[in-house]
N, C-alpha and C positions, 0 to 999 in steps of 0.2 A: 298262494297262496288262491285266487283266482283265478290260473289256469287248470290248478287240481281237481276245483270245484266245476271248471269249465270243462276239463274231458270227464265228468260224472256224468254230464248234458251228452257230452259228443260220441260216446264208447254204447250209449245206448236211444239213438235214434229213435227207432221202432218203441222203445213203451214211453218213447214220451207224446208220440202221436196218441198210445193207445191210453194216456194219461187222460190228456184231453178227449176224445171219445168216452171212456168213463166217467169224465165229469161233466160232459153232453148231455149224456142217458140220461146219468144219476140226476141232474138238477132238474131232470124238465118229466122223469116221469116217476122221481119219488116226492115230488115238493108236498108231497099232503102229512112226511113226516115230522117238518120244518126246519129247524136249527141242527137236531140228531142228526138227519140228514146230508146233512151240510158238516157236520164236524167226522161224520163218516166217510165219504165223501175225499175231504181234504186228509184224510189218515191211510185211508187205501193209495193217494197217490205216494204221499209218502212214505207207504212199503214198497211199492213198486220199485219208485226212484231211488232210495237210498239204500234198500236191500239189492236192488238190480245191481247200484252200481258193484257193489260189494260181491257180489254172487262172479258176474265180470271180472274184478280184479282176482279174485280166487280163481277162476279157472284160466286167465293167462299168465298164471304170476306174477301179476304187476306190482307187486311188494318188495321181488326182488329187484325189480329193474328199479324203480322209486326210492330204497335205502341206498343202492349205487351208485344216483347220483347227489350232487351236493344241495338235498332237500333236507331239515333235518328228520326225526321222527314227529315232535311237536307239534309241525307246521302241516303233518302228512292227519295225523289223527282229529288238531284242530278244522281241517279244510272238511271233513269226513261234518265234523257236527255241524259247523257252521250252515254245511249244505243242505239238512235239512232244513233248517229254516229259509235259505233261498226255494227251494223245492216247493213250502206249503206255502207261501207265498205265490209262488208261480200257482198253484193249485187254486189260491182265493185268487188270484186275478181271474185267470179264466174264468170262475163262477161269476166275477165281477161284469165282467164283459157278455156274459151271455145273460144279464139280468138287466142289462142296460138294452143289450138290442133287441131284449124281446121290449122293453119298456117304451125303447122311440119308438120302434117299428108297429107297436100294440099290436102283436101277434099273438093270435088266439092261445098263448101257451101260459103256462104257469109257472116259474121255477122256482127255485129254491128262495126263499126270502135273504136279502143280504144283510148283515148288521152286524156292529160292533163285537158285538158280545160273542155270537156266531166263529166272526174272526178269529180275535185272540182265544177262545173254546178250542178252534180246530187245531190251532199253533201248540198253547199249551200242551194237547192231550197228545199231538204229531212230535213232539219235544220228550214229551214223555214215557211216549215209548219208544223211541230211538236213545235215549236216558237208559233206559233198560238191553234193549238186544245189543247196542256196540259192543260195550265190554267184555259181551260172550263172544261177538265175532271177533274182535282184535287178541283177544286169547287161544280160541279155536279155532280159527278164519270160517268164511259164510258157509260153506258144504259140512260141515259136524255139530255147526250151530243152527241148520234153515228150519229144522223139525220144531227145535222151542222156538225160535221167531215166531214161526207160523201158530204154532199152538197160543202164545201169546199175543198175540195179532188178533184171534176170533176171542181170548178170554178178556182181552179190551173191551171189545164192541159188544160184546152180547153179556158180560161179566159185572161189566160198566151200567150197562141201562139194566141186566135183575137189578143192581144194590140201588139205584135209582129209585125201581119201581118200591123196593122193600121199605128204605128209608121210607118216603112219600108215606108208604102204608103204614109203619108200624115207630117208628120216628120222627115227626116229621117238623119237630122241635127246631133240629140239627138245622135239618132244611131253613127252616123261617128266618135263623138268623141269617145266612145268607142272603137268603129274597129280602130283608132288609137292609140290605145294603145298596147303593146305586150299586148300577152297572161299573162304573169305574172303578169303585171300593172292593167290589167282588173281584174284577178282575187282577187287580194290584194285589189282593187277601190270595191268591191262590198261586199269584207267578211270585213270588217270593221264594216260595217252596220250591216252583220249579227251575227257579235258574243257581237254587242251591243243589240241588237232585240233579244238572245239569251241566255243571260243575265239577261235582265232585265227580259223576259220570265219565267226564271226560279223562281227569287224573286219574283214574282207575284202566280209562281204556290205553289212556300211554302208558303204564307201568307194563301194563301188562304186553304194549307193542313193544319199550324194550325191551325186554326180558324174549319174546321170542323170537325161536334159530326158522331161519327161511333156507 
């Protein structure tokens, strides 16, 4: 399991470096948008690395090699899902390091504020995105599903922002219910459905992968 997750990082070293540059740029130059900027940054890195590894696997026919090894298909699928959390945690860690370096050295910069809510929200959104994307990838492969996943990525960013703005203006009571909860309570209210969707997505992807011919 660990080696499969490690492989996803090693096969895309350039993308890992680009993701660090992306976070650095986003954290320092888009700090004014606050928590949404933090979330978009983590989601962007998750999109780049999680789907990037799937693209490389598809290009190199890595699945044929993996299923020829004594590795169960459920292990292969589970490793992909767990790698999403690892990638999101990696992006959050880079954000935290940038924030700490600027704060400790008293640099004349203003990075995106680091908070528990922003951290949890970015993980939840990244998990939800991949929970929708992965079943399509495991059924059709990355190349055939690339357009769908790209559209989903931008729909999640711009559609989510538009939905929040609409709810704020037209149905503030529904948002007030969440705002009346503490940060921890809000996280758990959103986290439980996310875990359910994550597990359901994994089972769906596993079914597709077991029935897929290579």
